[in-house]
TIRO-2110 file (N, C-alpha, C; in Angstrom, 1 decimal):
// TIRO-2110
70.9, 139.2, 141.3, N, 1, A
72.3, 139.5, 141.8, CA, 1, A
73.0, 139.0, 142.9, C, 1, A
74.2, 137.9, 142.4, N, 2, A
74.8, 137.2, 143.6, CA, 2, A
75.6, 137.8, 144.7, C, 2, A
75.6, 137.6, 145.7, N, 3, A
76.3, 138.0, 146.7, CA, 3, A
77.2, 137.0, 147.6, C, 3, A
76.9, 135.9, 146.9, N, 4, A
77.9, 134.8, 147.4, CA, 4, A
77.3, 133.6, 146.7, C, 4, A
78.3, 132.3, 147.5, N, 5, A
78.2, 131.2, 146.9, CA, 5, A
76.9, 130.9, 146.8, C, 5, A
76.2, 130.5, 145.6, N, 6, A
75.0, 130.2, 145.5, CA, 6, A
73.7, 131.1, 146.2, C, 6, A
73.9, 132.4, 146.7, N, 7, A
73.2, 133.0, 147.2, CA, 7, A
73.0, 134.6, 146.0, C, 7, A
71.6, 135.0, 146.2, N, 8, A
71.2, 135.8, 145.4, CA, 8, A
70.4, 136.7, 146.3, C, 8, A
70.3, 137.8, 145.7, N, 9, A
69.2, 139.0, 145.9, CA, 9, A
68.7, 139.2, 144.8, C, 9, A
66.9, 139.1, 144.9, N, 10, A
66.1, 139.6, 144.4, CA, 10, A
64.9, 140.3, 145.1, C, 10, A
64.1, 141.0, 143.8, N, 11, A
62.8, 141.6, 144.7, CA, 11, A
62.0, 140.6, 145.1, C, 11, A
61.5, 141.3, 145.8, N, 12, A
60.6, 140.0, 147.0, CA, 12, A
59.1, 140.2, 146.3, C, 12, A
58.5, 139.0, 145.9, N, 13, A
57.4, 138.8, 145.5, CA, 13, A
56.4, 138.0, 146.2, C, 13, A
55.0, 138.1, 145.8, N, 14, A
54.0, 137.5, 146.9, CA, 14, A
54.5, 136.1, 147.3, C, 14, A
54.7, 135.5, 146.2, N, 15, A
55.1, 134.0, 146.6, CA, 15, A
56.3, 133.6, 147.5, C, 15, A
56.7, 134.8, 148.0, N, 16, A
57.8, 134.5, 149.1, CA, 16, A
57.2, 135.1, 150.5, C, 16, A
56.4, 135.5, 150.6, N, 17, A
55.6, 135.9, 151.8, CA, 17, A
55.8, 135.0, 152.8, C, 17, A
55.0, 133.5, 152.7, N, 18, A
55.1, 132.6, 153.2, CA, 18, A
56.3, 132.4, 154.1, C, 18, A
57.6, 132.4, 153.1, N, 19, A
58.9, 132.3, 153.7, CA, 19, A
58.9, 133.4, 154.9, C, 19, A
59.0, 134.7, 154.3, N, 20, A
59.4, 136.1, 154.8, CA, 20, A
58.4, 135.9, 156.5, C, 20, A
57.4, 135.2, 156.4, N, 21, A
56.2, 135.3, 158.0, CA, 21, A
57.1, 134.2, 158.7, C, 21, A
57.7, 133.1, 157.9, N, 22, A
58.2, 132.1, 158.9, CA, 22, A
59.3, 132.7, 159.7, C, 22, A
60.5, 133.4, 158.8, N, 23, A
61.8, 134.5, 159.4, CA, 23, A
60.9, 135.3, 160.3, C, 23, A
60.1, 136.0, 159.9, N, 24, A
59.6, 136.9, 160.8, CA, 24, A
59.3, 136.0, 162.1, C, 24, A
58.5, 135.2, 162.4, N, 25, A
58.3, 134.6, 163.7, CA, 25, A
59.5, 133.9, 164.2, C, 25, A
60.7, 133.6, 163.9, N, 26, A
61.8, 132.9, 164.4, CA, 26, A
62.5, 134.2, 164.6, C, 26, A
62.3, 135.8, 164.5, N, 27, A
63.3, 136.6, 164.5, CA, 27, A
62.6, 137.4, 165.8, C, 27, A
61.2, 137.6, 165.9, N, 28, A
60.5, 138.5, 166.5, CA, 28, A
59.2, 138.4, 167.5, C, 28, A
59.0, 138.9, 168.6, N, 29, A
58.2, 138.3, 169.8, CA, 29, A
56.5, 138.5, 169.0, C, 29, A
55.6, 137.8, 169.2, N, 30, A
54.2, 138.1, 168.9, CA, 30, A
53.6, 139.5, 168.5, C, 30, A
54.0, 140.3, 169.4, N, 31, A
53.8, 141.5, 169.5, CA, 31, A
54.3, 142.5, 168.3, C, 31, A
55.3, 142.0, 167.4, N, 32, A
55.8, 143.0, 166.5, CA, 32, A
55.5, 142.0, 165.3, C, 32, A
55.0, 141.0, 165.2, N, 33, A
54.7, 140.3, 164.0, CA, 33, A
53.3, 140.8, 163.1, C, 33, A
53.9, 141.1, 161.9, N, 34, A
52.9, 141.3, 161.0, CA, 34, A
52.1, 140.4, 160.4, C, 34, A
50.8, 140.6, 159.6, N, 35, A
50.1, 139.4, 158.8, CA, 35, A
50.7, 139.7, 157.1, C, 35, A
50.3, 138.6, 156.3, N, 36, A
50.7, 138.9, 154.9, CA, 36, A
50.0, 140.1, 154.3, C, 36, A
48.7, 140.7, 154.6, N, 37, A
48.4, 141.7, 154.2, CA, 37, A
49.3, 142.8, 154.0, C, 37, A
49.7, 143.0, 155.3, N, 38, A
50.8, 144.2, 155.2, CA, 38, A
51.9, 143.9, 154.6, C, 38, A
52.7, 143.0, 154.9, N, 39, A
53.8, 142.7, 153.7, CA, 39, A
53.2, 143.1, 152.3, C, 39, A
51.7, 142.1, 152.0, N, 40, A
51.6, 142.2, 150.4, CA, 40, A
51.4, 143.9, 149.8, C, 40, A
51.2, 144.6, 151.2, N, 41, A
50.9, 145.9, 150.8, CA, 41, A
52.1, 147.1, 150.5, C, 41, A
53.1, 146.4, 151.1, N, 42, A
54.5, 147.0, 151.1, CA, 42, A
55.1, 146.7, 149.3, C, 42, A
55.1, 145.2, 149.1, N, 43, A
55.4, 145.0, 148.3, CA, 43, A
54.6, 145.4, 146.9, C, 43, A
53.4, 145.8, 146.8, N, 44, A
52.4, 146.4, 146.0, CA, 44, A
53.1, 147.5, 145.5, C, 44, A
53.8, 148.3, 146.5, N, 45, A
53.6, 150.0, 146.3, CA, 45, A
54.7, 150.1, 145.2, C, 45, A
54.5, 151.2, 144.3, N, 46, A
55.3, 151.3, 142.9, CA, 46, A
56.9, 151.9, 143.3, C, 46, A
56.6, 152.2, 144.4, N, 47, A
58.2, 152.4, 144.9, CA, 47, A
58.5, 151.2, 146.2, C, 47, A
58.6, 149.9, 145.7, N, 48, A
58.9, 149.1, 146.5, CA, 48, A
60.3, 149.0, 146.3, C, 48, A
60.8, 148.5, 147.7, N, 49, A
62.4, 148.2, 147.4, CA, 49, A
62.5, 147.1, 148.6, C, 49, A
61.6, 146.1, 148.4, N, 50, A
61.3, 144.9, 149.1, CA, 50, A
62.2, 143.8, 148.5, C, 50, A
62.8, 143.5, 148.8, N, 51, A
64.1, 142.2, 148.7, CA, 51, A
64.2, 141.3, 149.6, C, 51, A
64.8, 140.3, 148.9, N, 52, A
65.1, 138.6, 149.6, CA, 52, A
66.3, 138.2, 149.0, C, 52, A
67.0, 137.5, 150.1, N, 53, A
68.3, 136.6, 149.9, CA, 53, A
67.8, 135.4, 149.8, C, 53, A
68.2, 134.6, 148.9, N, 54, A
67.8, 133.2, 148.8, CA, 54, A
69.0, 132.4, 148.4, C, 54, A
69.3, 131.0, 148.6, N, 55, A
70.0, 130.1, 148.2, CA, 55, A
69.3, 128.8, 147.4, C, 55, A
69.2, 128.7, 146.5, N, 56, A
68.4, 128.2, 145.7, CA, 56, A
66.7, 128.2, 146.0, C, 56, A
65.9, 127.2, 146.6, N, 57, A
64.7, 127.8, 146.9, CA, 57, A
64.3, 128.4, 148.4, C, 57, A
65.7, 128.1, 149.4, N, 58, A
65.6, 128.3, 150.7, CA, 58, A
65.7, 130.0, 150.7, C, 58, A
64.4, 130.8, 151.0, N, 59, A
64.7, 132.2, 151.8, CA, 59, A
65.5, 132.4, 153.1, C, 59, A
66.5, 133.1, 153.0, N, 60, A
67.6, 133.2, 153.8, CA, 60, A
67.1, 134.7, 154.6, C, 60, A
66.6, 135.6, 153.8, N, 61, A
66.5, 137.0, 154.9, CA, 61, A
65.7, 137.7, 153.6, C, 61, A
65.0, 138.8, 154.5, N, 62, A
64.6, 139.3, 153.7, CA, 62, A
64.4, 140.9, 154.3, C, 62, A
64.1, 142.1, 153.4, N, 63, A
63.9, 143.7, 153.8, CA, 63, A
62.7, 144.0, 153.2, C, 63, A
61.8, 144.8, 154.0, N, 64, A
60.5, 145.3, 153.8, CA, 64, A
61.1, 146.6, 153.7, C, 64, A
61.5, 147.4, 152.7, N, 65, A
61.2, 148.7, 152.2, CA, 65, A
60.9, 149.5, 151.0, C, 65, A
60.3, 150.7, 151.5, N, 66, A
59.6, 151.3, 150.3, CA, 66, A
59.8, 152.7, 150.3, C, 66, A
59.6, 153.4, 149.3, N, 67, A
59.7, 154.9, 149.1, CA, 67, A
58.4, 155.4, 150.0, C, 67, A
58.7, 156.5, 151.0, N, 68, A
57.7, 157.0, 151.4, CA, 68, A
57.7, 158.5, 152.1, C, 68, A
56.8, 159.4, 152.8, N, 69, A
56.9, 160.6, 153.2, CA, 69, A
57.9, 161.0, 154.5, C, 69, A
58.9, 161.3, 154.5, N, 70, A
59.5, 161.1, 155.4, CA, 70, A
59.0, 161.8, 156.9, C, 70, A
59.6, 161.3, 158.1, N, 71, A
59.1, 161.9, 159.4, CA, 71, A
57.6, 161.6, 159.5, C, 71, A
57.0, 160.5, 159.0, N, 72, A
55.7, 159.6, 159.2, CA, 72, A
55.7, 158.3, 158.8, C, 72, A
56.6, 157.6, 159.9, N, 73, A
56.7, 156.1, 159.7, CA, 73, A
55.1, 155.4, 160.0, C, 73, A
54.7, 154.6, 158.8, N, 74, A
53.6, 153.9, 159.2, CA, 74, A
53.3, 153.0, 160.6, C, 74, A
52.0, 152.6, 161.2, N, 75, A
52.1, 152.5, 162.3, CA, 75, A
52.5, 150.8, 161.9, C, 75, A
53.0, 150.3, 163.0, N, 76, A
53.3, 148.7, 162.7, CA, 76, A
52.0, 147.8, 162.8, C, 76, A
52.1, 147.1, 161.5, N, 77, A
50.7, 146.2, 161.1, CA, 77, A
50.1, 146.5, 159.9, C, 77, A
50.3, 148.0, 159.5, N, 78, A
49.3, 148.7, 158.9, CA, 78, A
49.5, 148.3, 157.4, C, 78, A
48.2, 147.9, 156.8, N, 79, A
48.0, 148.0, 155.3, CA, 79, A
48.3, 149.3, 154.9, C, 79, A
49.6, 149.6, 154.0, N, 80, A
49.7, 151.0, 153.4, CA, 80, A
49.4, 151.1, 151.8, C, 80, A
49.2, 152.3, 151.5, N, 81, A
49.0, 152.7, 150.2, CA, 81, A
49.9, 153.8, 149.8, C, 81, A
50.0, 153.8, 148.5, N, 82, A
51.3, 155.1, 148.2, CA, 82, A
50.9, 156.3, 148.4, C, 82, A
51.5, 157.1, 149.3, N, 83, A
51.4, 158.4, 149.8, CA, 83, A
51.6, 159.2, 148.8, C, 83, A
50.9, 160.6, 149.1, N, 84, A
51.3, 161.7, 147.9, CA, 84, A
52.8, 162.2, 147.8, C, 84, A
53.3, 162.2, 148.8, N, 85, A
54.9, 162.8, 148.2, CA, 85, A
55.7, 161.5, 149.1, C, 85, A
56.5, 161.4, 148.3, N, 86, A
57.7, 160.6, 148.4, CA, 86, A
59.3, 160.6, 148.4, C, 86, A
59.8, 161.0, 149.5, N, 87, A
61.2, 161.7, 149.4, CA, 87, A
62.0, 161.2, 150.5, C, 87, A
61.4, 160.3, 151.0, N, 88, A
62.4, 158.7, 151.7, CA, 88, A
62.5, 157.6, 151.5, C, 88, A
63.2, 156.9, 151.8, N, 89, A
63.2, 155.3, 151.8, CA, 89, A
63.4, 155.3, 153.1, C, 89, A
61.8, 154.1, 153.4, N, 90, A
61.3, 153.6, 154.9, CA, 90, A
61.9, 152.4, 155.1, C, 90, A
62.9, 151.8, 155.6, N, 91, A
63.2, 150.6, 155.8, CA, 91, A
62.4, 150.1, 157.1, C, 91, A
61.3, 149.2, 157.0, N, 92, A
60.3, 148.9, 157.7, CA, 92, A
60.8, 147.4, 158.6, C, 92, A
61.4, 146.5, 157.9, N, 93, A
61.6, 145.5, 158.7, CA, 93, A
62.4, 145.0, 157.8, C, 93, A
63.7, 144.2, 158.8, N, 94, A
64.6, 143.4, 157.9, CA, 94, A
64.9, 141.9, 159.1, C, 94, A
65.1, 140.8, 158.8, N, 95, A
64.9, 139.9, 159.4, CA, 95, A
65.6, 138.5, 158.6, C, 95, A
66.9, 138.1, 159.3, N, 96, A
67.6, 136.9, 158.6, CA, 96, A
67.3, 135.6, 159.2, C, 96, A
66.9, 134.7, 158.7, N, 97, A
66.8, 133.3, 159.3, CA, 97, A
67.8, 132.5, 159.7, C, 97, A
67.8, 132.0, 160.8, N, 98, A
68.6, 131.2, 161.6, CA, 98, A
69.9, 130.5, 160.4, C, 98, A
69.8, 129.8, 159.6, N, 99, A
70.4, 129.6, 158.6, CA, 99, A
71.4, 130.7, 157.8, C, 99, A
70.8, 131.9, 157.7, N, 100, A
71.5, 133.1, 156.9, CA, 100, A
72.6, 133.8, 157.9, C, 100, A
72.4, 133.4, 159.2, N, 101, A
73.0, 134.6, 160.4, CA, 101, A
74.5, 134.6, 160.0, C, 101, A
75.2, 135.5, 160.7, N, 102, A
76.4, 135.6, 160.4, CA, 102, A
77.4, 135.5, 158.8, C, 102, A
76.2, 135.6, 158.1, N, 103, A
76.6, 135.8, 156.8, CA, 103, A
76.4, 137.3, 156.2, C, 103, A
76.4, 138.0, 156.9, N, 104, A
76.1, 139.6, 156.5, CA, 104, A
75.2, 139.7, 155.7, C, 104, A
74.1, 139.1, 155.6, N, 105, A
73.0, 139.2, 154.5, CA, 105, A
72.3, 140.6, 154.6, C, 105, A
71.7, 140.9, 156.3, N, 106, A
71.3, 141.8, 156.2, CA, 106, A
71.8, 142.9, 155.7, C, 106, A
73.1, 143.6, 155.8, N, 107, A
74.1, 144.9, 155.3, CA, 107, A
73.8, 144.7, 153.8, C, 107, A
73.8, 143.6, 153.2, N, 108, A
73.7, 143.6, 151.6, CA, 108, A
72.5, 143.5, 151.5, C, 108, A
71.5, 143.4, 151.8, N, 109, A
70.1, 143.8, 151.6, CA, 109, A
70.0, 145.4, 151.8, C, 109, A
70.2, 145.6, 152.8, N, 110, A
70.5, 147.2, 153.3, CA, 110, A
71.0, 147.9, 152.0, C, 110, A
71.8, 147.4, 151.7, N, 111, A
72.8, 148.0, 150.5, CA, 111, A
72.2, 148.2, 149.3, C, 111, A
71.7, 146.8, 148.8, N, 112, A
71.0, 147.1, 147.8, CA, 112, A
69.7, 148.0, 147.7, C, 112, A
69.1, 148.0, 148.9, N, 113, A
67.9, 148.7, 148.7, CA, 113, A
68.0, 150.4, 148.4, C, 113, A
69.3, 150.6, 149.4, N, 114, A
69.6, 152.1, 149.3, CA, 114, A
70.2, 152.3, 147.7, C, 114, A
70.9, 151.4, 147.0, N, 115, A
71.3, 151.7, 145.7, CA, 115, A
70.2, 151.8, 144.7, C, 115, A
69.1, 151.1, 145.0, N, 116, A
67.8, 151.0, 144.3, CA, 116, A
67.3, 152.2, 144.2, C, 116, A
67.1, 153.0, 145.8, N, 117, A
66.4, 154.2, 146.3, CA, 117, A
67.0, 155.5, 145.5, C, 117, A
68.8, 155.4, 145.7, N, 118, A
69.7, 156.5, 145.1, CA, 118, A
69.2, 156.3, 143.4, C, 118, A
69.2, 155.4, 143.1, N, 119, A
69.0, 155.5, 141.2, CA, 119, A
67.3, 156.3, 141.1, C, 119, A
66.3, 156.1, 142.0, N, 120, A
65.4, 156.9, 141.8, CA, 120, A
65.2, 158.3, 142.4, C, 120, A
66.3, 158.7, 142.9, N, 121, A
66.4, 160.0, 143.7, CA, 121, A
66.4, 160.3, 145.0, C, 121, A
66.3, 159.3, 145.3, N, 122, A
65.9, 159.3, 147.2, CA, 122, A
67.5, 159.4, 147.7, C, 122, A
67.6, 160.5, 148.8, N, 123, A
68.8, 160.5, 149.4, CA, 123, A
68.7, 160.2, 151.0, C, 123, A
67.5, 159.8, 151.7, N, 124, A
67.4, 159.7, 153.1, CA, 124, A
66.5, 158.6, 153.1, C, 124, A
67.1, 158.0, 154.6, N, 125, A
66.5, 156.6, 154.8, CA, 125, A
65.9, 156.7, 156.2, C, 125, A
64.8, 156.3, 157.0, N, 126, A
64.5, 156.5, 158.3, CA, 126, A
63.5, 155.1, 158.6, C, 126, A
63.9, 154.7, 159.8, N, 127, A
63.6, 153.1, 160.0, CA, 127, A
63.4, 153.6, 161.7, C, 127, A
62.3, 152.6, 162.5, N, 128, A
62.4, 152.2, 163.8, CA, 128, A
62.7, 151.0, 164.1, C, 128, A
64.2, 151.2, 164.8, N, 129, A
64.9, 150.3, 165.9, CA, 129, A
64.1, 149.7, 166.9, C, 129, A
64.1, 148.3, 166.7, N, 130, A
63.4, 147.7, 168.0, CA, 130, A
64.3, 146.9, 169.0, C, 130, A
64.3, 146.7, 170.0, N, 131, A
65.0, 146.5, 171.2, CA, 131, A
66.5, 146.7, 171.2, C, 131, A
67.4, 146.3, 170.9, N, 132, A
68.7, 147.2, 171.2, CA, 132, A
69.3, 146.6, 169.9, C, 132, A
68.6, 146.9, 168.7, N, 133, A
69.0, 146.7, 167.0, CA, 133, A
69.4, 147.7, 166.8, C, 133, A
69.2, 149.3, 167.6, N, 134, A
70.0, 150.6, 166.9, CA, 134, A
71.4, 150.2, 167.1, C, 134, A
72.2, 149.4, 167.6, N, 135, A
73.6, 149.1, 167.5, CA, 135, A
74.0, 148.9, 166.8, C, 135, A
72.9, 147.9, 165.7, N, 136, A
73.3, 146.9, 164.5, CA, 136, A
73.4, 148.4, 163.4, C, 136, A
72.3, 149.1, 163.4, N, 137, A
71.7, 149.7, 162.3, CA, 137, A
72.7, 150.9, 162.4, C, 137, A
73.2, 151.5, 164.1, N, 138, A
74.7, 152.2, 163.6, CA, 138, A
75.8, 151.7, 162.9, C, 138, A
76.1, 150.4, 162.9, N, 139, A
76.9, 150.3, 162.0, CA, 139, A
77.0, 150.4, 160.5, C, 139, A
75.1, 150.5, 160.1, N, 140, A
75.1, 150.7, 158.7, CA, 140, A
74.8, 151.9, 158.4, C, 140, A
75.7, 152.9, 159.4, N, 141, A
75.5, 154.3, 159.7, CA, 141, A
73.9, 155.4, 159.5, C, 141, A
73.5, 154.4, 160.5, N, 142, A
72.3, 155.1, 160.9, CA, 142, A
72.3, 156.1, 162.3, C, 142, A
71.8, 156.9, 161.9, N, 143, A
72.0, 157.5, 163.6, CA, 143, A
70.7, 157.6, 164.5, C, 143, A
70.7, 157.5, 165.8, N, 144, A
69.8, 157.7, 166.6, CA, 144, A
69.5, 159.1, 166.4, C, 144, A
68.1, 160.0, 166.1, N, 145, A
67.6, 161.0, 165.6, CA, 145, A
66.4, 161.1, 166.8, C, 145, A
66.4, 162.3, 167.1, N, 146, A
65.1, 162.9, 168.0, CA, 146, A
64.2, 162.7, 167.7, C, 146, A
62.8, 162.1, 168.1, N, 147, A
61.6, 161.9, 167.8, CA, 147, A
60.6, 163.2, 167.9, C, 147, A
59.8, 163.6, 167.0, N, 148, A
59.0, 164.5, 167.1, CA, 148, A
57.9, 163.6, 168.1, C, 148, A
57.0, 164.7, 168.5, N, 149, A
56.0, 164.0, 169.4, CA, 149, A
55.0, 163.0, 168.2, C, 149, A
55.0, 163.2, 167.3, N, 150, A
53.9, 162.3, 166.3, CA, 150, A
54.8, 161.0, 166.3, C, 150, A
55.9, 161.1, 165.6, N, 151, A
57.0, 159.7, 165.9, CA, 151, A
57.1, 159.3, 167.1, C, 151, A
57.1, 160.0, 168.1, N, 152, A
57.1, 159.3, 169.7, CA, 152, A
56.1, 158.3, 169.4, C, 152, A
54.9, 159.0, 169.1, N, 153, A
53.6, 158.2, 169.7, CA, 153, A
53.5, 156.5, 168.6, C, 153, A
54.0, 156.8, 167.4, N, 154, A
54.1, 155.6, 166.7, CA, 154, A
55.0, 154.9, 167.4, C, 154, A
56.3, 155.5, 167.9, N, 155, A
57.4, 154.3, 168.6, CA, 155, A
56.7, 153.6, 169.8, C, 155, A
55.9, 154.1, 170.2, N, 156, A
55.2, 153.5, 171.6, CA, 156, A
54.7, 152.3, 171.4, C, 156, A
54.2, 152.1, 169.8, N, 157, A
53.6, 151.0, 169.6, CA, 157, A
54.6, 149.6, 168.8, C, 157, A
55.9, 149.9, 169.0, N, 158, A
56.9, 148.8, 168.8, CA, 158, A
57.8, 148.7, 170.3, C, 158, A
56.9, 149.1, 171.1, N, 159, A
57.9, 148.5, 172.4, CA, 159, A
58.7, 149.8, 172.9, C, 159, A
58.8, 149.6, 174.4, N, 160, A
59.4, 150.7, 175.2, CA, 160, A
60.9, 150.9, 174.8, C, 160, A
61.6, 150.0, 173.9, N, 161, A
63.0, 150.5, 173.5, CA, 161, A
63.1, 150.8, 171.9, C, 161, A
62.3, 151.0, 171.4, N, 162, A
61.8, 151.2, 170.2, CA, 162, A
62.7, 152.7, 169.9, C, 162, A
63.7, 153.1, 169.2, N, 163, A
64.5, 154.3, 168.8, CA, 163, A
64.0, 154.5, 167.2, C, 163, A
64.1, 156.0, 166.9, N, 164, A
64.3, 156.6, 165.5, CA, 164, A
65.2, 156.8, 165.2, C, 164, A
65.6, 156.4, 163.7, N, 165, A
67.0, 156.6, 163.2, CA, 165, A
66.6, 156.7, 161.7, C, 165, A
68.1, 157.9, 161.6, N, 166, A
68.2, 158.4, 160.0, CA, 166, A
69.5, 158.3, 159.3, C, 166, A
69.3, 158.0, 158.1, N, 167, A
70.6, 158.1, 157.3, CA, 167, A
70.4, 158.8, 156.3, C, 167, A
71.4, 159.6, 155.7, N, 168, A
71.5, 160.2, 154.5, CA, 168, A
72.3, 159.2, 153.6, C, 168, A
72.3, 159.1, 152.5, N, 169, A
73.2, 158.4, 151.7, CA, 169, A
73.2, 159.0, 150.3, C, 169, A
74.1, 158.6, 149.4, N, 170, A
74.1, 158.9, 148.0, CA, 170, A
74.3, 157.6, 147.3, C, 170, A
74.4, 157.7, 145.8, N, 171, A
74.5, 156.3, 144.9, CA, 171, A
75.8, 155.7, 145.2, C, 171, A
76.0, 154.7, 145.6, N, 172, A
77.1, 153.7, 145.7, CA, 172, A
77.4, 152.9, 144.6, C, 172, A
78.4, 153.3, 143.7, N, 173, A
78.5, 152.5, 142.4, CA, 173, A
78.7, 150.9, 142.7, C, 173, A
79.6, 150.7, 144.0, N, 174, A
80.0, 149.5, 144.7, CA, 174, A
78.8, 148.3, 145.2, C, 174, A
77.8, 148.9, 145.5, N, 175, A
76.8, 148.1, 146.1, CA, 175, A
75.3, 148.1, 144.9, C, 175, A
75.7, 148.7, 143.6, N, 176, A
74.6, 148.5, 143.0, CA, 176, A
73.6, 147.5, 142.7, C, 176, A
72.5, 147.7, 142.1, N, 177, A
71.4, 146.3, 142.2, CA, 177, A
71.9, 145.4, 141.0, C, 177, A
END
């Protein structure tokens, strides 16, 4: 899918992981960085909505997103397997390389994943926002949501400023894959 001059959105492949890890290293402190195995486990899920934005061979941004059981975010760094029940789109990680910042790629990746998930019958999304990123996620119609004790325990692994956020969504014919 073309989203700008020379920029495409594509499904994330294992061959994209090295580039995604480089973007992650430029975007997050070491305490929030995950390894290739954690990335691979999300790409390999049957309900993977992991996508990238690229210009030629240059990876500009990535989104790790997958079908999941609502109100049960996986721990940071976990290698995950397909849950028994999938009723939610879980947005695990979004990062944009310095070369892609200011180009609205984050929003475009999220809209693309939401459209794919809606086609599969999902209509709720959840995420953990780190630092002050909750302000960004609010611009994408996510809302701060009260965390259950179980979710609050997982939020602690993401740092003291981590926030639980949710969004209901429907199929958007303008954002389609």
